[in-house]
ChimeraX commands (.cxc) that place a marker at each C-alpha (Angstrom):
marker #1 position 211.30,60.26,269.14 radius 0.5
marker #1 position 210.97,61.68,266.16 radius 0.5
marker #1 position 207.06,63.55,265.36 radius 0.5
marker #1 position 205.54,61.76,262.06 radius 0.5
marker #1 position 203.35,63.13,259.42 radius 0.5
marker #1 position 201.84,60.23,258.06 radius 0.5
marker #1 position 199.89,59.92,254.53 radius 0.5
marker #1 position 198.12,56.81,254.48 radius 0.5
marker #1 position 195.48,55.04,251.77 radius 0.5
marker #1 position 193.08,52.07,252.46 radius 0.5
marker #1 position 192.93,49.57,250.17 radius 0.5
marker #1 position 191.64,46.00,249.96 radius 0.5
marker #1 position 195.17,45.02,250.94 radius 0.5
marker #1 position 195.46,47.00,253.91 radius 0.5
marker #1 position 196.43,50.44,255.26 radius 0.5
marker #1 position 199.69,51.81,253.36 radius 0.5
marker #1 position 201.10,54.46,255.55 radius 0.5
marker #1 position 204.05,56.18,254.65 radius 0.5
marker #1 position 205.64,58.11,257.62 radius 0.5
marker #1 position 207.97,61.48,256.87 radius 0.5
marker #1 position 209.70,63.78,259.47 radius 0.5
marker #1 position 210.85,67.15,259.32 radius 0.5
marker #1 position 213.56,65.77,257.66 radius 0.5
marker #1 position 212.31,63.32,254.89 radius 0.5
marker #1 position 211.21,60.23,254.37 radius 0.5
marker #1 position 211.53,58.11,257.11 radius 0.5
marker #1 position 209.06,54.61,256.57 radius 0.5
marker #1 position 206.19,52.62,255.12 radius 0.5
marker #1 position 204.58,50.19,257.00 radius 0.5
marker #1 position 201.00,48.17,256.08 radius 0.5
marker #1 position 198.30,47.85,258.33 radius 0.5
marker #1 position 194.98,45.93,258.58 radius 0.5
marker #1 position 192.62,48.44,260.07 radius 0.5
marker #1 position 192.34,52.64,261.32 radius 0.5
marker #1 position 192.98,51.42,264.69 radius 0.5
marker #1 position 196.18,49.39,263.73 radius 0.5
marker #1 position 197.25,52.70,262.48 radius 0.5
marker #1 position 196.32,54.46,265.46 radius 0.5
marker #1 position 197.69,52.07,267.73 radius 0.5
marker #1 position 201.03,52.23,265.91 radius 0.5
marker #1 position 201.45,56.54,265.20 radius 0.5
marker #1 position 199.32,57.44,268.87 radius 0.5
marker #1 position 201.90,58.93,270.62 radius 0.5
marker #1 position 204.11,59.84,267.45 radius 0.5
marker #1 position 202.41,61.70,265.25 radius 0.5
marker #1 position 201.53,64.82,264.52 radius 0.5
marker #1 position 199.17,64.66,261.77 radius 0.5
marker #1 position 197.67,61.53,259.66 radius 0.5
marker #1 position 196.13,62.26,256.22 radius 0.5
marker #1 position 193.29,59.11,255.16 radius 0.5
marker #1 position 191.56,59.11,252.05 radius 0.5
marker #1 position 188.66,57.90,253.38 radius 0.5
marker #1 position 186.09,60.48,254.54 radius 0.5
marker #1 position 185.77,62.18,257.51 radius 0.5
marker #1 position 182.82,63.87,258.79 radius 0.5
marker #1 position 179.59,62.09,257.09 radius 0.5
marker #1 position 176.29,64.08,256.59 radius 0.5
marker #1 position 172.86,63.14,257.95 radius 0.5
marker #1 position 170.99,64.23,255.48 radius 0.5
marker #1 position 172.74,65.96,252.57 radius 0.5
marker #1 position 175.24,65.04,249.88 radius 0.5
marker #1 position 177.78,65.46,247.97 radius 0.5
marker #1 position 179.45,66.66,251.25 radius 0.5
marker #1 position 180.62,70.83,250.22 radius 0.5
marker #1 position 184.54,69.43,250.13 radius 0.5
marker #1 position 182.71,67.46,247.49 radius 0.5
marker #1 position 181.26,69.50,245.51 radius 0.5
marker #1 position 184.05,71.90,245.60 radius 0.5
marker #1 position 187.20,69.74,244.40 radius 0.5
marker #1 position 184.64,68.45,241.33 radius 0.5
marker #1 position 184.64,72.01,241.00 radius 0.5
marker #1 position 188.34,72.58,240.56 radius 0.5
marker #1 position 189.46,69.17,239.64 radius 0.5
marker #1 position 187.63,69.94,236.05 radius 0.5
marker #1 position 187.92,66.49,233.99 radius 0.5
marker #1 position 189.33,64.41,236.90 radius 0.5
marker #1 position 185.86,65.16,239.11 radius 0.5
marker #1 position 184.81,61.66,238.86 radius 0.5
marker #1 position 187.65,60.69,241.05 radius 0.5
marker #1 position 185.80,62.54,243.70 radius 0.5
marker #1 position 183.13,59.79,244.98 radius 0.5
marker #1 position 180.72,61.43,247.23 radius 0.5
marker #1 position 180.17,59.38,250.49 radius 0.5
marker #1 position 176.81,57.79,251.61 radius 0.5
marker #1 position 175.45,59.52,254.25 radius 0.5
marker #1 position 175.55,57.98,257.69 radius 0.5
marker #1 position 172.87,55.78,257.83 radius 0.5
marker #1 position 173.42,54.36,254.68 radius 0.5
marker #1 position 176.81,53.60,255.38 radius 0.5
marker #1 position 175.87,51.11,258.23 radius 0.5
marker #1 position 173.60,49.43,256.14 radius 0.5
marker #1 position 174.91,45.85,254.34 radius 0.5
marker #1 position 173.25,45.42,251.23 radius 0.5
marker #1 position 173.58,48.20,248.18 radius 0.5
marker #1 position 169.48,48.34,247.40 radius 0.5
marker #1 position 168.69,48.99,251.63 radius 0.5
marker #1 position 171.78,51.53,251.53 radius 0.5
marker #1 position 170.82,53.42,248.39 radius 0.5
marker #1 position 166.99,53.56,249.45 radius 0.5
marker #1 position 168.32,55.01,252.74 radius 0.5
marker #1 position 170.65,57.59,250.94 radius 0.5
marker #1 position 168.24,58.85,248.00 radius 0.5
marker #1 position 165.70,59.21,251.18 radius 0.5
marker #1 position 167.78,61.17,253.24 radius 0.5
marker #1 position 169.30,63.33,250.45 radius 0.5
marker #1 position 167.25,62.97,247.02 radius 0.5
marker #1 position 170.04,61.89,244.99 radius 0.5
marker #1 position 170.76,58.32,244.49 radius 0.5
marker #1 position 173.85,56.46,246.31 radius 0.5
marker #1 position 176.93,55.21,243.70 radius 0.5
marker #1 position 177.89,51.93,243.68 radius 0.5
marker #1 position 181.32,53.01,243.91 radius 0.5
marker #1 position 179.98,54.61,246.95 radius 0.5
marker #1 position 178.54,51.94,248.46 radius 0.5
marker #1 position 181.91,49.65,248.08 radius 0.5
marker #1 position 183.91,52.08,250.26 radius 0.5
marker #1 position 180.89,52.18,253.45 radius 0.5
marker #1 position 182.54,49.61,255.48 radius 0.5
marker #1 position 186.02,51.49,255.96 radius 0.5
marker #1 position 183.81,54.85,255.65 radius 0.5
marker #1 position 181.98,53.19,258.45 radius 0.5
marker #1 position 184.91,52.06,260.48 radius 0.5
marker #1 position 186.93,55.88,260.74 radius 0.5
marker #1 position 183.01,57.08,261.81 radius 0.5
marker #1 position 183.54,54.44,264.31 radius 0.5
marker #1 position 186.74,55.06,265.38 radius 0.5
marker #1 position 186.42,58.81,265.06 radius 0.5
marker #1 position 183.34,58.78,267.66 radius 0.5
marker #1 position 185.40,56.74,269.81 radius 0.5
marker #1 position 188.86,57.91,270.25 radius 0.5
marker #1 position 188.92,61.84,270.83 radius 0.5
marker #1 position 192.60,61.77,271.29 radius 0.5
marker #1 position 192.69,61.01,267.16 radius 0.5
marker #1 position 190.26,63.68,266.39 radius 0.5
marker #1 position 192.91,66.91,265.81 radius 0.5
marker #1 position 195.50,64.09,264.44 radius 0.5
marker #1 position 193.24,62.73,261.09 radius 0.5
marker #1 position 192.76,64.85,258.54 radius 0.5
marker #1 position 190.65,63.84,255.62 radius 0.5
marker #1 position 192.64,64.14,251.95 radius 0.5
marker #1 position 192.13,63.32,248.24 radius 0.5
marker #1 position 194.96,62.51,246.53 radius 0.5
marker #1 position 193.66,64.37,242.99 radius 0.5
marker #1 position 193.17,67.46,244.90 radius 0.5
marker #1 position 196.79,67.00,246.14 radius 0.5
marker #1 position 198.53,66.47,243.11 radius 0.5
marker #1 position 196.23,69.61,242.10 radius 0.5
marker #1 position 197.39,71.82,244.66 radius 0.5
marker #1 position 201.44,70.50,244.14 radius 0.5
marker #1 position 200.94,71.45,240.24 radius 0.5
marker #1 position 198.51,73.84,239.66 radius 0.5
marker #1 position 196.88,72.00,237.14 radius 0.5
marker #1 position 194.57,68.65,237.26 radius 0.5
marker #1 position 196.07,65.49,235.90 radius 0.5
marker #1 position 195.21,64.26,232.67 radius 0.5
marker #1 position 195.50,60.65,232.92 radius 0.5
marker #1 position 194.07,58.16,234.72 radius 0.5
marker #1 position 196.39,56.85,237.44 radius 0.5
marker #1 position 195.60,52.96,236.66 radius 0.5
marker #1 position 197.42,53.73,232.93 radius 0.5
marker #1 position 201.33,54.32,232.47 radius 0.5
marker #1 position 200.87,57.90,231.11 radius 0.5
marker #1 position 198.79,58.45,234.42 radius 0.5
marker #1 position 201.48,56.81,236.51 radius 0.5
marker #1 position 204.13,59.12,234.61 radius 0.5
marker #1 position 202.54,62.37,235.37 radius 0.5
marker #1 position 201.87,61.67,238.66 radius 0.5
marker #1 position 205.72,60.94,239.51 radius 0.5
marker #1 position 206.72,63.80,237.74 radius 0.5
marker #1 position 204.24,65.74,239.62 radius 0.5
marker #1 position 205.66,64.30,242.97 radius 0.5
marker #1 position 209.50,64.62,241.73 radius 0.5
marker #1 position 208.94,68.57,240.84 radius 0.5
marker #1 position 207.67,68.87,244.53 radius 0.5
marker #1 position 210.01,66.98,246.24 radius 0.5
marker #1 position 213.09,65.68,244.81 radius 0.5
marker #1 position 213.46,62.61,246.83 radius 0.5
marker #1 position 209.91,61.30,246.01 radius 0.5
marker #1 position 210.65,58.98,243.20 radius 0.5
marker #1 position 213.44,56.98,245.34 radius 0.5
marker #1 position 210.81,57.15,248.08 radius 0.5
marker #1 position 208.19,55.75,245.68 radius 0.5
marker #1 position 210.17,52.63,245.48 radius 0.5
marker #1 position 211.35,52.84,249.07 radius 0.5
marker #1 position 207.56,52.49,250.09 radius 0.5
marker #1 position 206.67,49.88,247.11 radius 0.5
marker #1 position 209.33,47.51,248.35 radius 0.5
marker #1 position 207.75,47.55,251.94 radius 0.5
marker #1 position 204.31,46.37,250.93 radius 0.5
marker #1 position 206.38,42.87,250.21 radius 0.5
marker #1 position 203.47,39.75,250.69 radius 0.5
marker #1 position 200.29,42.48,250.49 radius 0.5
marker #1 position 198.25,43.44,247.50 radius 0.5
marker #1 position 198.81,46.76,247.79 radius 0.5
marker #1 position 198.24,48.56,243.78 radius 0.5
marker #1 position 200.87,50.29,242.32 radius 0.5
marker #1 position 198.55,53.68,242.38 radius 0.5
marker #1 position 197.91,53.66,246.05 radius 0.5
marker #1 position 201.72,53.75,246.83 radius 0.5
marker #1 position 201.90,56.76,244.94 radius 0.5
marker #1 position 198.76,58.33,246.84 radius 0.5
marker #1 position 200.21,57.43,249.86 radius 0.5
marker #1 position 203.20,59.40,249.56 radius 0.5
marker #1 position 201.04,62.37,247.87 radius 0.5
marker #1 position 199.14,62.47,251.35 radius 0.5
marker #1 position 202.10,62.42,253.08 radius 0.5
marker #1 position 203.91,65.19,251.46 radius 0.5
marker #1 position 200.67,67.03,251.91 radius 0.5
marker #1 position 200.88,67.25,255.91 radius 0.5
marker #1 position 204.63,67.08,256.35 radius 0.5
marker #1 position 205.67,70.54,256.63 radius 0.5
marker #1 position 207.24,72.00,253.47 radius 0.5
marker #1 position 206.57,74.56,250.55 radius 0.5
marker #1 position 203.12,76.42,250.83 radius 0.5
marker #1 position 201.09,76.07,253.64 radius 0.5
marker #1 position 198.73,73.45,254.60 radius 0.5
marker #1 position 195.09,74.21,253.94 radius 0.5
marker #1 position 191.45,73.21,253.86 radius 0.5
marker #1 position 188.87,73.00,251.05 radius 0.5
marker #1 position 186.62,74.59,252.13 radius 0.5
marker #1 position 188.77,77.29,254.00 radius 0.5
marker #1 position 186.10,77.44,256.66 radius 0.5
marker #1 position 184.94,74.02,257.18 radius 0.5
marker #1 position 181.70,72.81,258.65 radius 0.5
marker #1 position 181.34,69.83,260.79 radius 0.5
marker #1 position 178.67,67.50,260.64 radius 0.5
marker #1 position 176.33,66.12,264.00 radius 0.5
marker #1 position 179.14,64.85,265.54 radius 0.5
marker #1 position 181.66,67.73,265.01 radius 0.5
marker #1 position 183.88,66.60,262.97 radius 0.5
marker #1 position 185.13,68.79,259.80 radius 0.5
marker #1 position 184.07,68.05,256.75 radius 0.5
marker #1 position 187.25,69.37,254.44 radius 0.5
marker #1 position 189.76,67.84,252.11 radius 0.5
marker #1 position 193.29,69.09,253.21 radius 0.5
marker #1 position 196.05,69.92,250.61 radius 0.5
marker #1 position 198.98,71.99,250.37 radius 0.5
marker #1 position 199.90,74.63,248.09 radius 0.5
marker #1 position 200.99,78.37,247.98 radius 0.5
marker #1 position 197.76,79.82,246.97 radius 0.5
marker #1 position 194.42,78.75,247.83 radius 0.5
marker #1 position 192.29,76.72,245.18 radius 0.5
marker #1 position 189.47,78.62,245.17 radius 0.5
marker #1 position 188.94,82.17,245.64 radius 0.5
marker link #1:1,2 radius 0.2
marker link #1:2,3 radius 0.2
marker link #1:3,4 radius 0.2
marker link #1:4,5 radius 0.2
marker link #1:5,6 radius 0.2
marker link #1:6,7 radius 0.2
marker link #1:7,8 radius 0.2
marker link #1:8,9 radius 0.2
marker link #1:9,10 radius 0.2
marker link #1:10,11 radius 0.2
marker link #1:11,12 radius 0.2
marker link #1:12,13 radius 0.2
marker link #1:13,14 radius 0.2
marker link #1:14,15 radius 0.2
marker link #1:15,16 radius 0.2
marker link #1:16,17 radius 0.2
marker link #1:17,18 radius 0.2
marker link #1:18,19 radius 0.2
marker link #1:19,20 radius 0.2
marker link #1:20,21 radius 0.2
marker link #1:21,22 radius 0.2
marker link #1:22,23 radius 0.2
marker link #1:23,24 radius 0.2
marker link #1:24,25 radius 0.2
marker link #1:25,26 radius 0.2
marker link #1:26,27 radius 0.2
marker link #1:27,28 radius 0.2
marker link #1:28,29 radius 0.2
marker link #1:29,30 radius 0.2
marker link #1:30,31 radius 0.2
marker link #1:31,32 radius 0.2
marker link #1:32,33 radius 0.2
marker link #1:33,34 radius 0.2
marker link #1:34,35 radius 0.2
marker link #1:35,36 radius 0.2
marker link #1:36,37 radius 0.2
marker link #1:37,38 radius 0.2
marker link #1:38,39 radius 0.2
marker link #1:39,40 radius 0.2
marker link #1:40,41 radius 0.2
marker link #1:41,42 radius 0.2
marker link #1:42,43 radius 0.2
marker link #1:43,44 radius 0.2
marker link #1:44,45 radius 0.2
marker link #1:45,46 radius 0.2
marker link #1:46,47 radius 0.2
marker link #1:47,48 radius 0.2
marker link #1:48,49 radius 0.2
marker link #1:49,50 radius 0.2
marker link #1:50,51 radius 0.2
marker link #1:51,52 radius 0.2
marker link #1:52,53 radius 0.2
marker link #1:53,54 radius 0.2
marker link #1:54,55 radius 0.2
marker link #1:55,56 radius 0.2
marker link #1:56,57 radius 0.2
marker link #1:57,58 radius 0.2
marker link #1:58,59 radius 0.2
marker link #1:59,60 radius 0.2
marker link #1:60,61 radius 0.2
marker link #1:61,62 radius 0.2
marker link #1:62,63 radius 0.2
marker link #1:63,64 radius 0.2
marker link #1:64,65 radius 0.2
marker link #1:65,66 radius 0.2
marker link #1:66,67 radius 0.2
marker link #1:67,68 radius 0.2
marker link #1:68,69 radius 0.2
marker link #1:69,70 radius 0.2
marker link #1:70,71 radius 0.2
marker link #1:71,72 radius 0.2
marker link #1:72,73 radius 0.2
marker link #1:73,74 radius 0.2
marker link #1:74,75 radius 0.2
marker link #1:75,76 radius 0.2
marker link #1:76,77 radius 0.2
marker link #1:77,78 radius 0.2
marker link #1:78,79 radius 0.2
marker link #1:79,80 radius 0.2
marker link #1:80,81 radius 0.2
marker link #1:81,82 radius 0.2
marker link #1:82,83 radius 0.2
marker link #1:83,84 radius 0.2
marker link #1:84,85 radius 0.2
marker link #1:85,86 radius 0.2
marker link #1:86,87 radius 0.2
marker link #1:87,88 radius 0.2
marker link #1:88,89 radius 0.2
marker link #1:89,90 radius 0.2
marker link #1:90,91 radius 0.2
marker link #1:91,92 radius 0.2
marker link #1:92,93 radius 0.2
marker link #1:93,94 radius 0.2
marker link #1:94,95 radius 0.2
marker link #1:95,96 radius 0.2
marker link #1:96,97 radius 0.2
marker link #1:97,98 radius 0.2
marker link #1:98,99 radius 0.2
marker link #1:99,100 radius 0.2
marker link #1:100,101 radius 0.2
marker link #1:101,102 radius 0.2
marker link #1:102,103 radius 0.2
marker link #1:103,104 radius 0.2
marker link #1:104,105 radius 0.2
marker link #1:105,106 radius 0.2
marker link #1:106,107 radius 0.2
marker link #1:107,108 radius 0.2
marker link #1:108,109 radius 0.2
marker link #1:109,110 radius 0.2
marker link #1:110,111 radius 0.2
marker link #1:111,112 radius 0.2
marker link #1:112,113 radius 0.2
marker link #1:113,114 radius 0.2
marker link #1:114,115 radius 0.2
marker link #1:115,116 radius 0.2
marker link #1:116,117 radius 0.2
marker link #1:117,118 radius 0.2
marker link #1:118,119 radius 0.2
marker link #1:119,120 radius 0.2
marker link #1:120,121 radius 0.2
marker link #1:121,122 radius 0.2
marker link #1:122,123 radius 0.2
marker link #1:123,124 radius 0.2
marker link #1:124,125 radius 0.2
marker link #1:125,126 radius 0.2
marker link #1:126,127 radius 0.2
marker link #1:127,128 radius 0.2
marker link #1:128,129 radius 0.2
marker link #1:129,130 radius 0.2
marker link #1:130,131 radius 0.2
marker link #1:131,132 radius 0.2
marker link #1:132,133 radius 0.2
marker link #1:133,134 radius 0.2
marker link #1:134,135 radius 0.2
marker link #1:135,136 radius 0.2
marker link #1:136,137 radius 0.2
marker link #1:137,138 radius 0.2
marker link #1:138,139 radius 0.2
marker link #1:139,140 radius 0.2
marker link #1:140,141 radius 0.2
marker link #1:141,142 radius 0.2
marker link #1:142,143 radius 0.2
marker link #1:143,144 radius 0.2
marker link #1:144,145 radius 0.2
marker link #1:145,146 radius 0.2
marker link #1:146,147 radius 0.2
marker link #1:147,148 radius 0.2
marker link #1:148,149 radius 0.2
marker link #1:149,150 radius 0.2
marker link #1:150,151 radius 0.2
marker link #1:151,152 radius 0.2
marker link #1:152,153 radius 0.2
marker link #1:153,154 radius 0.2
marker link #1:154,155 radius 0.2
marker link #1:155,156 radius 0.2
marker link #1:156,157 radius 0.2
marker link #1:157,158 radius 0.2
marker link #1:158,159 radius 0.2
marker link #1:159,160 radius 0.2
marker link #1:160,161 radius 0.2
marker link #1:161,162 radius 0.2
marker link #1:162,163 radius 0.2
marker link #1:163,164 radius 0.2
marker link #1:164,165 radius 0.2
marker link #1:165,166 radius 0.2
marker link #1:166,167 radius 0.2
marker link #1:167,168 radius 0.2
marker link #1:168,169 radius 0.2
marker link #1:169,170 radius 0.2
marker link #1:170,171 radius 0.2
marker link #1:171,172 radius 0.2
marker link #1:172,173 radius 0.2
marker link #1:173,174 radius 0.2
marker link #1:174,175 radius 0.2
marker link #1:175,176 radius 0.2
marker link #1:176,177 radius 0.2
marker link #1:177,178 radius 0.2
marker link #1:178,179 radius 0.2
marker link #1:179,180 radius 0.2
marker link #1:180,181 radius 0.2
marker link #1:181,182 radius 0.2
marker link #1:182,183 radius 0.2
marker link #1:183,184 radius 0.2
marker link #1:184,185 radius 0.2
marker link #1:185,186 radius 0.2
marker link #1:186,187 radius 0.2
marker link #1:187,188 radius 0.2
marker link #1:188,189 radius 0.2
marker link #1:189,190 radius 0.2
marker link #1:190,191 radius 0.2
marker link #1:191,192 radius 0.2
marker link #1:192,193 radius 0.2
marker link #1:193,194 radius 0.2
marker link #1:194,195 radius 0.2
marker link #1:195,196 radius 0.2
marker link #1:196,197 radius 0.2
marker link #1:197,198 radius 0.2
marker link #1:198,199 radius 0.2
marker link #1:199,200 radius 0.2
marker link #1:200,201 radius 0.2
marker link #1:201,202 radius 0.2
marker link #1:202,203 radius 0.2
marker link #1:203,204 radius 0.2
marker link #1:204,205 radius 0.2
marker link #1:205,206 radius 0.2
marker link #1:206,207 radius 0.2
marker link #1:207,208 radius 0.2
marker link #1:208,209 radius 0.2
marker link #1:209,210 radius 0.2
marker link #1:210,211 radius 0.2
marker link #1:211,212 radius 0.2
marker link #1:212,213 radius 0.2
marker link #1:213,214 radius 0.2
marker link #1:214,215 radius 0.2
marker link #1:215,216 radius 0.2
marker link #1:216,217 radius 0.2
marker link #1:217,218 radius 0.2
marker link #1:218,219 radius 0.2
marker link #1:219,220 radius 0.2
marker link #1:220,221 radius 0.2
marker link #1:221,222 radius 0.2
marker link #1:222,223 radius 0.2
marker link #1:223,224 radius 0.2
marker link #1:224,225 radius 0.2
marker link #1:225,226 radius 0.2
marker link #1:226,227 radius 0.2
marker link #1:227,228 radius 0.2
marker link #1:228,229 radius 0.2
marker link #1:229,230 radius 0.2
marker link #1:230,231 radius 0.2
marker link #1:231,232 radius 0.2
marker link #1:232,233 radius 0.2
marker link #1:233,234 radius 0.2
marker link #1:234,235 radius 0.2
marker link #1:235,236 radius 0.2
marker link #1:236,237 radius 0.2
marker link #1:237,238 radius 0.2
marker link #1:238,239 radius 0.2
marker link #1:239,240 radius 0.2
marker link #1:240,241 radius 0.2
marker link #1:241,242 radius 0.2
marker link #1:242,243 radius 0.2
marker link #1:243,244 radius 0.2
view
C-alpha cells in the first residue's frame, strides 16, 4: 500500500481530503468528521495537514503561531482567526464563550472564532483520545502555504475570481500538475456543498506535506506545546524559513 500525504480542510459541506503519494496526486474524498478522516487513512497516511487549530491555549490568545503568521502575511493577516481558548471552545452560546475567553485572555472572542469552535473542539477531543493520530496530524494555514510557495502573500481575497486565479497560478508554479489536480478534486465533491476556495486550499495543504521542493518547516521553528502536549505550530513547505 502506498503512503499518503493528505491535505484536508473542514467546511460546512464536510472534510475535503486530497491525498498524494510521492509520485503525485492519487485521489480525493469528502468525509463527515475528523474521526472518519482518521478511519480512512489510519493505516496509510504518513502525514495529514488540516486547517483546524491543533493545540489550544488555556489562558493565552492569540497562539504563538497565529501571531507570527499575522506578521508575515501582512495585508492578508486578517485571514488568521485566533482559536478560542479550550474552555471557551466548549461553550454553546457566543456570549458565554466570549465571556470565558475574555476572562482567560483579556481579549474579546471574535465571532468567526466562535463559529469554528465546534470543529476545533472535535479535533481537540479526537487528538486527546487517539494517541496514534498525534504524530500524523499537522496544523496548516492555506494562506501561509501560498506565501511559502510564492515568496509573497496573496494580494486578493480567495472568494473573488482574481484571488482564485492568483492561487491557481501560485500552485501551478510550484507543481505543474496542480491545475488538473484541482479539477479532479472538484469533480470528486459531486453531491457535497464544498466551496471552490476549499478545493484549492486542500490541494495546497496536500502539496505542503507531500515530499517536494524545499523542506517541511514549522512556524514557529521551535514550537511550544499546550497542556495536553500538542504542538502549537503551522506547517509550511519552503526553501527558506519565513522568519529569521
